[in-house]
SEPATOR-862847 format. One record per residue (C-alpha): residue in three letters; x, y, z negated. Coordinates in nm, 3 decimals, always signed. Example, Ala and Ser with C-alpha at 12.3 -4.5 7.8 and 13.67 -1.06 7.14 Angstrom:
BEGIN
ATOM, residu, c1, c2, c3
ATOM, ALA, +1.230, -0.450, -0.780
ATOM, SER, +1.367, -0.106, -0.714
//
This chain:
BEGIN
ATOM, residu, c1, c2, c3
ATOM, MET, +4.093, +2.432, -11.546
ATOM, PRO, +4.069, +2.444, -11.164
ATOM, ALA, +4.108, +2.103, -11.008
ATOM, THR, +4.362, +2.183, -10.738
ATOM, ASP, +4.483, +2.535, -10.808
ATOM, GLY, +4.706, +2.467, -11.106
ATOM, THR, +5.055, +2.596, -11.166
ATOM, PRO, +5.298, +2.427, -10.927
ATOM, GLU, +5.549, +2.181, -11.066
ATOM, ASP, +5.846, +2.409, -11.010
ATOM, ALA, +5.887, +2.783, -11.004
ATOM, PRO, +5.901, +2.942, -10.656
ATOM, ARG, +6.246, +2.968, -10.502
ATOM, PRO, +6.381, +3.310, -10.414
ATOM, ALA, +6.366, +3.377, -10.042
ATOM, GLY, +6.685, +3.283, -9.866
ATOM, GLY, +6.837, +3.468, -9.576
ATOM, ALA, +7.021, +3.389, -9.255
ATOM, ARG, +7.228, +3.606, -9.026
ATOM, THR, +7.094, +3.537, -8.682
ATOM, GLY, +7.367, +3.671, -8.454
ATOM, ASP, +7.285, +3.549, -8.104
ATOM, ARG, +7.087, +3.251, -8.228
ATOM, PRO, +6.723, +3.223, -8.124
ATOM, ARG, +6.479, +3.308, -8.399
ATOM, ALA, +6.157, +3.132, -8.489
ATOM, VAL, +5.876, +3.190, -8.736
ATOM, VAL, +5.688, +2.889, -8.868
ATOM, VAL, +5.351, +2.978, -9.019
ATOM, GLY, +5.249, +2.720, -9.278
ATOM, GLY, +5.455, +2.526, -9.531
ATOM, GLY, +5.281, +2.190, -9.532
ATOM, LEU, +5.451, +1.876, -9.401
ATOM, ALA, +5.402, +1.989, -9.040
ATOM, GLY, +5.558, +2.329, -9.103
ATOM, ILE, +5.842, +2.194, -9.316
ATOM, THR, +5.929, +1.936, -9.051
ATOM, THR, +5.920, +2.198, -8.775
ATOM, ALA, +6.146, +2.428, -8.976
ATOM, LEU, +6.388, +2.146, -9.054
ATOM, ARG, +6.420, +2.038, -8.693
ATOM, LEU, +6.463, +2.392, -8.562
ATOM, ALA, +6.719, +2.488, -8.826
ATOM, GLU, +6.917, +2.168, -8.767
ATOM, ALA, +6.945, +2.272, -8.401
ATOM, GLY, +7.086, +2.612, -8.492
ATOM, VAL, +6.770, +2.823, -8.476
ATOM, ALA, +6.729, +3.099, -8.736
ATOM, VAL, +6.397, +3.013, -8.904
ATOM, THR, +6.158, +3.207, -9.123
ATOM, LEU, +5.897, +2.987, -9.291
ATOM, LEU, +5.579, +3.153, -9.420
ATOM, GLU, +5.351, +2.990, -9.677
ATOM, GLY, +5.055, +3.157, -9.843
ATOM, ARG, +5.061, +2.935, -10.149
ATOM, PRO, +5.321, +2.960, -10.426
ATOM, ARG, +5.465, +2.623, -10.321
ATOM, LEU, +5.539, +2.403, -10.024
ATOM, GLY, +5.361, +2.078, -9.943
ATOM, GLY, +5.024, +2.184, -9.805
ATOM, LEU, +4.749, +1.947, -9.921
ATOM, ALA, +4.993, +1.690, -10.059
ATOM, PHE, +5.105, +1.866, -10.376
ATOM, SER, +5.121, +1.851, -10.754
ATOM, PHE, +5.009, +2.075, -11.037
ATOM, ARG, +5.034, +2.078, -11.414
ATOM, ARG, +4.754, +1.994, -11.652
ATOM, GLY, +4.902, +2.045, -11.993
ATOM, ASP, +5.199, +1.807, -12.013
ATOM, LEU, +5.069, +1.600, -11.722
ATOM, ALA, +5.207, +1.626, -11.367
ATOM, VAL, +4.906, +1.560, -11.142
ATOM, ASP, +4.895, +1.494, -10.769
ATOM, ASN, +4.595, +1.654, -10.602
ATOM, GLY, +4.514, +1.314, -10.454
ATOM, GLN, +4.662, +0.968, -10.416
ATOM, HIS, +4.869, +0.974, -10.099
ATOM, VAL, +5.019, +0.656, -9.955
ATOM, TYR, +5.206, +0.568, -9.639
ATOM, LEU, +5.288, +0.246, -9.453
ATOM, ARG, +5.609, +0.097, -9.322
ATOM, CYS, +5.490, +0.179, -8.968
ATOM, CYS, +5.490, +0.549, -9.062
ATOM, THR, +5.833, +0.605, -8.913
ATOM, ALA, +5.805, +0.984, -8.900
ATOM, TYR, +5.715, +1.022, -9.267
ATOM, ARG, +5.990, +0.775, -9.356
ATOM, TRP, +6.230, +1.000, -9.164
ATOM, PHE, +6.103, +1.293, -9.370
ATOM, LEU, +6.162, +1.107, -9.696
ATOM, ASP, +6.513, +1.015, -9.588
ATOM, ARG, +6.587, +1.371, -9.478
ATOM, VAL, +6.493, +1.518, -9.816
ATOM, ASP, +6.666, +1.233, -10.005
ATOM, GLY, +6.335, +1.108, -10.140
ATOM, ALA, +6.298, +0.755, -9.999
ATOM, ARG, +6.411, +0.591, -10.322
ATOM, LEU, +6.143, +0.791, -10.507
ATOM, ALA, +5.860, +0.662, -10.283
ATOM, PRO, +5.948, +0.299, -10.222
ATOM, LEU, +5.761, +0.053, -10.004
ATOM, GLN, +5.626, -0.281, -10.117
ATOM, ASP, +5.856, -0.571, -10.035
ATOM, ARG, +5.554, -0.733, -9.872
ATOM, LEU, +5.194, -0.620, -9.820
ATOM, ASP, +4.981, -0.725, -10.118
ATOM, VAL, +4.645, -0.561, -10.188
ATOM, PRO, +4.428, -0.690, -10.475
ATOM, VAL, +4.059, -0.670, -10.379
ATOM, LEU, +3.813, -0.703, -10.667
ATOM, ASP, +3.447, -0.772, -10.586
ATOM, VAL, +3.216, -0.702, -10.879
ATOM, GLY, +2.900, -0.738, -10.672
ATOM, HIS, +2.929, -1.114, -10.622
ATOM, PRO, +2.623, -1.306, -10.751
ATOM, ARG, +2.846, -1.544, -10.950
ATOM, GLY, +3.045, -1.267, -11.115
ATOM, PRO, +3.361, -1.067, -11.034
ATOM, ARG, +3.598, -1.229, -10.786
ATOM, LEU, +3.954, -1.128, -10.707
ATOM, GLY, +4.094, -1.174, -10.360
ATOM, ARG, +4.410, -1.047, -10.195
ATOM, ILE, +4.515, -0.919, -9.855
ATOM, ARG, +4.882, -1.007, -9.822
ATOM, ARG, +5.122, -1.112, -9.555
ATOM, ASP, +5.361, -1.399, -9.505
ATOM, PRO, +5.706, -1.372, -9.340
ATOM, LEU, +5.569, -1.495, -9.009
ATOM, PRO, +5.519, -1.337, -8.664
ATOM, VAL, +5.203, -1.141, -8.580
ATOM, PRO, +4.922, -1.251, -8.608
ATOM, LEU, +5.024, -1.550, -8.820
ATOM, HIS, +5.153, -1.315, -9.093
ATOM, LEU, +4.794, -1.260, -9.212
ATOM, ALA, +4.643, -1.597, -9.119
ATOM, ARG, +4.681, -1.764, -9.459
ATOM, SER, +4.550, -1.457, -9.641
ATOM, LEU, +4.245, -1.435, -9.416
ATOM, ALA, +4.177, -1.808, -9.441
ATOM, ALA, +4.168, -1.782, -9.822
ATOM, TYR, +3.991, -1.446, -9.845
ATOM, PRO, +3.703, -1.515, -10.087
ATOM, HIS, +3.494, -1.212, -9.999
ATOM, LEU, +3.390, -1.346, -9.657
ATOM, SER, +3.231, -1.670, -9.543
ATOM, LEU, +3.418, -1.908, -9.315
ATOM, ALA, +3.214, -1.791, -9.016
ATOM, GLU, +3.290, -1.428, -9.099
ATOM, ARG, +3.661, -1.500, -9.133
ATOM, LEU, +3.664, -1.669, -8.794
ATOM, SER, +3.480, -1.373, -8.641
ATOM, VAL, +3.748, -1.137, -8.779
ATOM, GLY, +4.017, -1.333, -8.597
ATOM, ARG, +3.829, -1.308, -8.268
ATOM, ALA, +3.772, -0.932, -8.313
ATOM, ALA, +4.138, -0.877, -8.399
ATOM, LEU, +4.246, -1.051, -8.078
ATOM, ALA, +4.006, -0.830, -7.878
ATOM, LEU, +4.131, -0.519, -8.058
ATOM, LYS, +4.493, -0.605, -7.983
ATOM, LYS, +4.417, -0.585, -7.610
ATOM, LEU, +4.288, -0.226, -7.631
ATOM, ASP, +4.481, +0.087, -7.544
ATOM, PRO, +4.410, +0.343, -7.820
ATOM, ALA, +4.493, +0.624, -7.575
ATOM, ASP, +4.210, +0.521, -7.341
ATOM, PRO, +3.977, +0.826, -7.338
ATOM, ALA, +3.674, +0.599, -7.313
ATOM, LEU, +3.743, +0.462, -7.662
ATOM, ASP, +3.736, +0.811, -7.810
ATOM, GLY, +3.366, +0.841, -7.725
ATOM, VAL, +3.265, +0.517, -7.901
ATOM, ASP, +3.223, +0.479, -8.276
ATOM, PHE, +3.405, +0.199, -8.454
ATOM, ALA, +3.088, +0.042, -8.599
ATOM, THR, +2.934, -0.001, -8.255
ATOM, TRP, +3.247, -0.174, -8.126
ATOM, LEU, +3.259, -0.402, -8.432
ATOM, GLY, +2.893, -0.493, -8.385
ATOM, ARG, +2.956, -0.584, -8.023
ATOM, HIS, +3.231, -0.817, -8.142
ATOM, GLY, +3.024, -1.009, -8.393
ATOM, GLN, +3.120, -0.831, -8.714
ATOM, SER, +2.853, -0.853, -8.983
ATOM, ARG, +2.770, -0.573, -9.223
ATOM, ARG, +2.950, -0.764, -9.498
ATOM, THR, +3.260, -0.809, -9.280
ATOM, VAL, +3.274, -0.437, -9.210
ATOM, GLU, +3.240, -0.355, -9.580
ATOM, ALA, +3.480, -0.619, -9.714
ATOM, LEU, +3.757, -0.582, -9.457
ATOM, TRP, +3.735, -0.325, -9.179
ATOM, ASP, +3.615, -0.032, -9.393
ATOM, LEU, +3.837, -0.144, -9.679
ATOM, VAL, +4.131, -0.042, -9.460
ATOM, GLY, +3.963, +0.210, -9.231
ATOM, VAL, +3.797, +0.442, -9.484
ATOM, PRO, +4.115, +0.543, -9.672
ATOM, THR, +4.317, +0.562, -9.351
ATOM, LEU, +4.070, +0.743, -9.128
ATOM, ASN, +3.876, +0.923, -9.404
ATOM, ALA, +3.555, +0.798, -9.244
ATOM, ALA, +3.338, +0.488, -9.248
ATOM, ALA, +3.310, +0.285, -8.929
ATOM, PRO, +2.993, +0.457, -8.793
ATOM, ASP, +3.164, +0.797, -8.819
ATOM, ALA, +3.504, +0.702, -8.676
ATOM, SER, +3.634, +0.725, -8.321
ATOM, MET, +3.711, +0.382, -8.182
ATOM, GLY, +4.030, +0.524, -8.031
ATOM, LEU, +4.166, +0.625, -8.371
ATOM, ALA, +4.045, +0.304, -8.534
ATOM, ALA, +4.217, +0.098, -8.266
ATOM, MET, +4.536, +0.292, -8.323
ATOM, VAL, +4.523, +0.230, -8.699
ATOM, PHE, +4.457, -0.143, -8.683
ATOM, ARG, +4.681, -0.219, -8.385
ATOM, THR, +4.974, -0.029, -8.534
ATOM, GLY, +4.927, -0.123, -8.898
ATOM, LEU, +4.816, -0.486, -8.875
ATOM, LEU, +4.887, -0.614, -8.525
ATOM, SER, +5.224, -0.467, -8.423
ATOM, ASP, +5.494, -0.583, -8.666
ATOM, PRO, +5.461, -0.820, -8.964
ATOM, GLY, +5.572, -0.556, -9.213
ATOM, ALA, +5.395, -0.258, -9.055
ATOM, ALA, +5.124, -0.236, -9.323
ATOM, ASP, +5.347, -0.264, -9.628
ATOM, ILE, +5.236, +0.019, -9.859
ATOM, GLY, +5.452, +0.291, -10.009
ATOM, TRP, +5.366, +0.570, -10.251
ATOM, ALA, +5.545, +0.831, -10.458
ATOM, HIS, +5.667, +0.721, -10.799
ATOM, VAL, +5.728, +1.086, -10.884
ATOM, PRO, +5.496, +1.386, -10.849
ATOM, LEU, +5.439, +1.474, -10.484
ATOM, GLY, +5.556, +1.827, -10.557
ATOM, HIS, +5.903, +1.693, -10.630
ATOM, LEU, +5.922, +1.544, -10.279
ATOM, HIS, +5.735, +1.799, -10.070
ATOM, ASP, +5.830, +2.118, -10.256
ATOM, THR, +6.142, +2.078, -10.469
ATOM, LEU, +6.348, +1.842, -10.252
ATOM, ALA, +6.218, +1.977, -9.920
ATOM, GLY, +6.282, +2.333, -10.034
ATOM, LYS, +6.638, +2.246, -10.131
ATOM, VAL, +6.709, +2.109, -9.783
ATOM, LEU, +6.550, +2.411, -9.615
ATOM, ASP, +6.758, +2.646, -9.829
ATOM, GLY, +7.072, +2.451, -9.740
ATOM, LEU, +6.996, +2.500, -9.371
ATOM, GLY, +6.956, +2.875, -9.418
ATOM, VAL, +6.580, +2.880, -9.364
ATOM, ARG, +6.425, +3.198, -9.501
ATOM, THR, +6.127, +3.068, -9.697
ATOM, LEU, +5.864, +3.322, -9.798
ATOM, LEU, +5.608, +3.185, -10.042
ATOM, ARG, +5.286, +3.367, -10.131
ATOM, THR, +5.312, +3.521, -9.784
ATOM, LYS, +5.035, +3.486, -9.527
ATOM, ALA, +5.062, +3.579, -9.162
ATOM, GLU, +4.811, +3.853, -9.088
ATOM, ARG, +4.861, +3.886, -8.714
ATOM, ILE, +5.084, +3.756, -8.437
ATOM, SER, +5.137, +3.938, -8.112
ATOM, ARG, +5.357, +3.924, -7.806
ATOM, THR, +5.582, +4.213, -7.715
ATOM, GLU, +5.637, +4.353, -7.369
ATOM, ASP, +5.970, +4.174, -7.339
ATOM, GLY, +5.807, +3.837, -7.405
ATOM, ARG, +5.911, +3.797, -7.766
ATOM, TRP, +5.684, +3.769, -8.071
ATOM, THR, +5.608, +3.963, -8.386
ATOM, VAL, +5.440, +3.826, -8.696
ATOM, ASP, +5.287, +4.075, -8.937
ATOM, VAL, +5.300, +3.986, -9.307
ATOM, PRO, +5.227, +4.217, -9.599
ATOM, GLY, +5.491, +4.487, -9.595
ATOM, GLU, +5.696, +4.346, -9.309
ATOM, ARG, +5.697, +4.269, -8.939
ATOM, VAL, +5.903, +3.962, -8.849
ATOM, GLU, +6.040, +3.937, -8.496
ATOM, ALA, +6.095, +3.603, -8.327
ATOM, ASP, +6.159, +3.428, -7.998
ATOM, ALA, +5.910, +3.156, -8.090
ATOM, VAL, +5.622, +3.112, -8.331
ATOM, VAL, +5.477, +2.783, -8.456
ATOM, LEU, +5.132, +2.784, -8.615
ATOM, ALA, +5.136, +2.493, -8.861
ATOM, VAL, +4.813, +2.579, -9.039
ATOM, PRO, +4.461, +2.427, -9.041
ATOM, GLN, +4.266, +2.451, -8.719
ATOM, ALA, +4.033, +2.730, -8.829
ATOM, GLU, +4.324, +2.942, -8.949
ATOM, ALA, +4.516, +2.875, -8.628
ATOM, HIS, +4.210, +2.985, -8.431
ATOM, GLY, +4.206, +3.314, -8.619
ATOM, LEU, +4.572, +3.384, -8.537
ATOM, LEU, +4.584, +3.273, -8.174
ATOM, PRO, +4.613, +3.560, -7.925
ATOM, GLU, +4.362, +3.572, -7.644
ATOM, GLY, +4.436, +3.327, -7.364
ATOM, ALA, +4.672, +3.107, -7.565
ATOM, LEU, +4.440, +2.808, -7.513
ATOM, ASP, +4.196, +2.742, -7.232
ATOM, ASP, +3.914, +2.708, -7.484
ATOM, ALA, +4.035, +2.818, -7.824
ATOM, ASP, +3.686, +2.783, -7.973
ATOM, ARG, +3.713, +2.407, -7.946
ATOM, LEU, +3.938, +2.421, -8.252
ATOM, LEU, +3.633, +2.526, -8.451
ATOM, ASP, +3.453, +2.212, -8.331
ATOM, ILE, +3.707, +1.991, -8.510
ATOM, ALA, +3.510, +1.913, -8.824
ATOM, THR, +3.661, +1.835, -9.162
ATOM, ALA, +3.610, +1.555, -9.414
ATOM, PRO, +3.649, +1.560, -9.794
ATOM, ILE, +3.847, +1.351, -10.040
ATOM, LEU, +3.760, +1.334, -10.408
ATOM, GLY, +4.006, +1.245, -10.682
ATOM, LEU, +3.892, +1.117, -11.021
ATOM, HIS, +4.152, +1.119, -11.298
ATOM, VAL, +4.115, +0.924, -11.622
ATOM, VAL, +4.356, +0.912, -11.914
ATOM, TYR, +4.287, +0.620, -12.150
ATOM, ASP, +4.429, +0.573, -12.497
ATOM, ARG, +4.554, +0.225, -12.407
ATOM, LYS, +4.663, +0.022, -12.106
ATOM, VAL, +4.361, -0.108, -11.914
ATOM, LEU, +4.517, -0.200, -11.576
ATOM, LYS, +4.811, -0.438, -11.536
ATOM, GLN, +4.864, -0.402, -11.161
ATOM, PRO, +4.995, -0.088, -10.989
ATOM, PHE, +4.674, -0.053, -10.785
ATOM, PHE, +4.366, -0.232, -10.657
ATOM, THR, +4.065, -0.168, -10.436
ATOM, ALA, +3.704, -0.258, -10.513
ATOM, LEU, +3.396, -0.403, -10.345
ATOM, GLY, +3.041, -0.389, -10.483
ATOM, SER, +3.120, -0.061, -10.656
ATOM, PRO, +3.133, +0.307, -10.561
ATOM, VAL, +3.496, +0.302, -10.677
ATOM, GLN, +3.734, +0.271, -10.381
ATOM, TRP, +4.105, +0.264, -10.470
ATOM, VAL, +4.256, +0.287, -10.820
ATOM, PHE, +4.624, +0.362, -10.889
ATOM, ASP, +4.827, +0.361, -11.209
ATOM, ARG, +4.996, +0.703, -11.226
ATOM, THR, +5.117, +0.679, -11.586
ATOM, ASP, +5.491, +0.690, -11.527
ATOM, SER, +5.490, +0.939, -11.239
ATOM, SER, +5.275, +1.184, -11.436
ATOM, GLY, +5.509, +1.193, -11.734
ATOM, LEU, +5.238, +1.071, -11.972
ATOM, THR, +5.383, +1.009, -12.317
ATOM, GLY, +5.246, +0.879, -12.645
ATOM, GLY, +5.102, +0.557, -12.505
ATOM, GLY, +4.787, +0.523, -12.301
ATOM, GLN, +4.742, +0.495, -11.926
ATOM, TYR, +4.656, +0.743, -11.652
ATOM, LEU, +4.452, +0.611, -11.359
ATOM, ALA, +4.386, +0.803, -11.038
ATOM, ILE, +4.081, +0.699, -10.835
ATOM, SER, +4.086, +0.800, -10.468
ATOM, GLN, +3.749, +0.843, -10.298
ATOM, SER, +3.776, +0.903, -9.923
ATOM, ALA, +3.490, +1.027, -9.703
ATOM, ALA, +3.333, +1.153, -10.027
ATOM, HIS, +3.057, +1.362, -9.868
ATOM, ASP, +2.796, +1.257, -10.124
ATOM, ASP, +3.011, +1.324, -10.432
ATOM, ILE, +3.235, +1.615, -10.339
ATOM, ASP, +3.011, +1.880, -10.502
ATOM, VAL, +2.872, +1.670, -10.788
ATOM, PRO, +2.943, +1.826, -11.130
ATOM, VAL, +3.222, +1.672, -11.338
ATOM, ALA, +2.982, +1.558, -11.611
ATOM, ALA, +2.772, +1.364, -11.362
ATOM, LEU, +3.080, +1.207, -11.204
ATOM, ARG, +3.202, +1.104, -11.547
ATOM, ALA, +2.867, +0.947, -11.631
ATOM, ARG, +2.872, +0.749, -11.306
ATOM, TYR, +3.233, +0.639, -11.272
ATOM, LEU, +3.346, +0.557, -11.627
ATOM, PRO, +3.091, +0.273, -11.655
ATOM, GLU, +3.203, +0.153, -11.311
ATOM, LEU, +3.564, +0.138, -11.430
ATOM, GLU, +3.447, -0.067, -11.729
ATOM, ARG, +3.274, -0.306, -11.489
ATOM, LEU, +3.594, -0.342, -11.290
ATOM, LEU, +3.836, -0.345, -11.583
ATOM, PRO, +3.715, -0.531, -11.891
ATOM, ALA, +4.006, -0.386, -12.090
ATOM, ALA, +3.855, -0.039, -12.042
ATOM, ARG, +3.548, -0.137, -12.243
ATOM, GLY, +3.585, +0.031, -12.578
ATOM, ALA, +3.901, +0.217, -12.476
ATOM, GLY, +3.911, +0.584, -12.568
ATOM, VAL, +3.907, +0.840, -12.288
ATOM, ARG, +4.154, +1.116, -12.364
ATOM, ASP, +4.082, +1.312, -12.049
ATOM, PHE, +3.864, +1.298, -11.740
ATOM, PHE, +3.901, +1.553, -11.463
ATOM, VAL, +3.840, +1.588, -11.092
ATOM, THR, +4.030, +1.715, -10.788
ATOM, ARG, +3.832, +1.813, -10.481
ATOM, GLU, +3.966, +1.868, -10.133
ATOM, ARG, +3.658, +1.964, -9.932
ATOM, THR, +3.857, +2.001, -9.610
ATOM, ALA, +4.117, +1.735, -9.681
ATOM, THR, +4.145, +1.607, -9.322
ATOM, PHE, +3.993, +1.658, -8.983
ATOM, ALA, +3.692, +1.431, -8.933
ATOM, PRO, +3.784, +1.147, -8.692
ATOM, THR, +3.443, +1.151, -8.526
ATOM, PRO, +3.386, +1.010, -8.177
ATOM, GLY, +3.497, +1.269, -7.923
ATOM, VAL, +3.750, +1.441, -8.149
ATOM, GLY, +4.036, +1.332, -7.925
ATOM, ARG, +3.940, +1.573, -7.648
ATOM, LEU, +3.935, +1.860, -7.900
ATOM, ARG, +4.285, +1.811, -8.039
ATOM, PRO, +4.537, +2.040, -7.864
ATOM, ALA, +4.896, +1.960, -7.771
ATOM, ALA, +5.192, +2.139, -7.928
ATOM, ARG, +5.242, +2.373, -7.631
ATOM, THR, +5.001, +2.657, -7.568
ATOM, ARG, +4.954, +2.870, -7.256
ATOM, ALA, +5.152, +3.147, -7.422
ATOM, PRO, +5.529, +3.090, -7.375
ATOM, GLY, +5.701, +3.061, -7.711
ATOM, LEU, +5.384, +2.984, -7.909
ATOM, TYR, +5.330, +2.632, -8.041
ATOM, LEU, +5.089, +2.441, -8.263
ATOM, ALA, +5.155, +2.185, -8.535
ATOM, GLY, +4.939, +2.005, -8.787
ATOM, ALA, +4.788, +1.662, -8.843
ATOM, TRP, +4.485, +1.782, -8.643
ATOM, THR, +4.685, +1.831, -8.322
ATOM, ALA, +4.718, +1.565, -8.051
ATOM, THR, +4.952, +1.321, -8.225
ATOM, GLY, +4.743, +1.012, -8.153
ATOM, TRP, +4.725, +0.943, -8.528
ATOM, PRO, +4.446, +1.015, -8.775
ATOM, ALA, +4.492, +1.292, -9.032
ATOM, THR, +4.777, +1.145, -9.234
ATOM, MET, +5.115, +1.258, -9.361
ATOM, GLU, +5.257, +1.064, -9.067
ATOM, SER, +5.051, +1.269, -8.822
ATOM, ALA, +5.162, +1.594, -8.984
ATOM, VAL, +5.532, +1.509, -8.956
ATOM, ARG, +5.491, +1.386, -8.599
ATOM, SER, +5.329, +1.715, -8.506
ATOM, GLY, +5.632, +1.896, -8.646
ATOM, PHE, +5.858, +1.687, -8.425
ATOM, SER, +5.649, +1.779, -8.121
ATOM, ALA, +5.634, +2.151, -8.194
ATOM, ALA, +6.005, +2.178, -8.271
ATOM, GLY, +6.094, +1.970, -7.967
ATOM, ALA, +5.887, +2.192, -7.739
ATOM, ALA, +6.048, +2.507, -7.879
ATOM, LEU, +6.401, +2.367, -7.856
ATOM, SER, +6.343, +2.261, -7.496
ATOM, ALA, +6.235, +2.617, -7.415
ATOM, PHE, +6.550, +2.747, -7.588
ATOM, GLY, +6.764, +2.506, -7.387
ATOM, ARG, +6.883, +2.347, -7.710
ATOM, ARG, +6.982, +1.983, -7.714
ATOM, HIS, +6.794, +1.776, -7.970
ATOM, ASP, +6.757, +1.408, -8.049
ATOM, HIS, +6.442, +1.209, -8.114
ATOM, PRO, +6.406, +1.139, -8.489
ATOM, LEU, +6.155, +0.857, -8.442
ATOM, GLN, +6.418, +0.647, -8.265
ATOM, GLU, +6.644, +0.694, -8.567
ATOM, ALA, +6.370, +0.607, -8.817
ATOM, ALA, +6.238, +0.301, -8.636
//
């Protein structure tokens, strides 16, 4: 069975319709979180919206599929309390209760590479002001020496003084900066990369210091609760397809699934046409909310000063390993590992609908360049013994199923210099806008970045239409 091309959780909705009258009309190309958000914001402001999505479902690269009776997410997606835009999205589709946040940051960190045997530590916060909220956790963190823990505090204070928007930081890699601030190889592995790799989808040597500074300043050094973790307790498809689609339908958005834009062009009177199979859709504005390479292929000549720079925005993979055991082997909802190729492990038993006992674990492997094309049999031979090392209860447990999801272009690569390549929402062509996590949101390629890009694109279009609109981030904060 294909890893990420399974049958969507719900059948496609019939296309809705909207009488436009004198309302401005917009076409949004792409039904991921960026496109959905753009369509929501435009429709709420009274714009007649047509949303085009080539897949048979909404949600982009944060979706679900069926594997027998199992509802499977294509990857483990999490968000943080500081992700105010994605929290707005969850509230807007009535899904916040289905993807709750931790009451307080608490991350179990299991080190199986310690010479004296496995050791469990935790990164958790206290109800104290920044930076005291993490002081006790860092002081007791068993995976670093006292000198290393002290060096982390000094680096954090230096990081807090940085401006992530400083262009000079974009040209420096995170590892170089950490080295200049006394961070040992072990400190990078046991703390900085522990957070940075899943957030940035890159290890410190491959990550822009600007993006790294943004992640750590916002998540750990802004508000005591900023890094509290949330994740869906239902299949992602229920949030990003079913619930989002219901809201779009209620706003009169015409949603066309299995429909790809073939060509966009500007008419002599300054309006736009979008060609899809069997139809030409007319609009006053078009938003391209698709991956950068696809956007490049649709952009008309002159829309960007240097459109080819979009092709210089590289991509990075994420690998998902899925194991169904015949018994419960993990007591906690998730953990992360040191001294093992395993990164983050989540219990997805309840959200998947697994019945008949057993436990379903999803292992998320970010920046998985070395493993993304490895055959399933080889991945099974490597990772099942690792899970037994990490989880003694897995030793001797039966494996009912083992399968893999691969997203080879899961995110844009946050390499040094990527900031100058990311375009703003507005293009040089009036009425044409860009959205997507890869655009200039200031955030790495996360669900938060995707939703923020939708705010920007919709806001730019509504300003051009002369339509009043509020700022959702102020409401969500």
